[in-house]
N, C-alpha and C positions, 0 to 999 in steps of 0.2 A: 873698246868701251863695252862694259857689260850691260845687260838689259836693265839691271837694277839702276845703274847710272843713267841710262836713257830715261827711265821713268822719272827719276828725281829731277833731272834737268827739264823734262817736258812739263812736269807738274809745277815746278817753281813754287810760287806762293799759294797755288790752288789748294783748297782743302782736299784731304784724301777722299772724303765722301763724294765730292764732286768728280774727282778723277775716276772713282769706282763707277759712278753712273755713266760716264763717257765711255769707259773701256768695257763695262759690262761684267764686272767681277765684284765679289764681296770685299768688304773692308779687310778681313783677315788675309784674304788672298793677296790683295794689293800690298799690304804691309809685309808679308813674307817675301814677295817679289822685290820690293824696294830694299829690304834688308839683305837680300841675296841668300835667304834661307832656302827658298824654293825658286824654281825657274819654270815658266810655262813651257809646254811642249811647243814644237816649232809652228804648228798650225795656229795655236792660240796666240803665240807671240806675234805671228804675222798679222793676225786679225787685230790685235791690240795696237800694233804699229800703224795699220790703216786708220783705225779710229783716232789715234793720237794725231796723225797728219791731217786728217779731215777737220778735226776740231781746231788745230793750229791755223788752218786756212779758212776757218769760219764757214765751212760748207757741210751739208749733210753727207754722210758716208757714201751713199750711192752716187751722188753728184760728183764727189771727189774722185771716186773710182772710174766713173765714166769719162771724166776729163783726162785722167791719167792714161786710160786705155786709148783715147783718141790721139793723144800726143805720141804714144808708142807706135800706133798704127801709122801716123803721118811720117814719123822718122823712118820707120821700116819701109814704107812705100818709097820715100826719097832715096833710100839706099838701094833698093831693088831697081829703081828706074834710073839710077845714075848712069851716065854714059860710060861705057867701058873705055879705059885708057889702053892705047895700043903702043 
């Protein structure tokens, strides 16, 4: 799936202006991304995806990122502390 397709699916019936406010880009930028004319660099795309996911979950960005990190740390700890099979 392309980033343009991701954006369109995420936005759904939301107005483009509202999506711009959430992602933090201008309307011309969002339009060019959705049309596949331009694609954000990897860092910008990653940040946009974080913002899209946080909005989808109804949480502020920093809260969403903190919860995500806590889950990753918990799973990592469980893997590290798993008894070794012999």
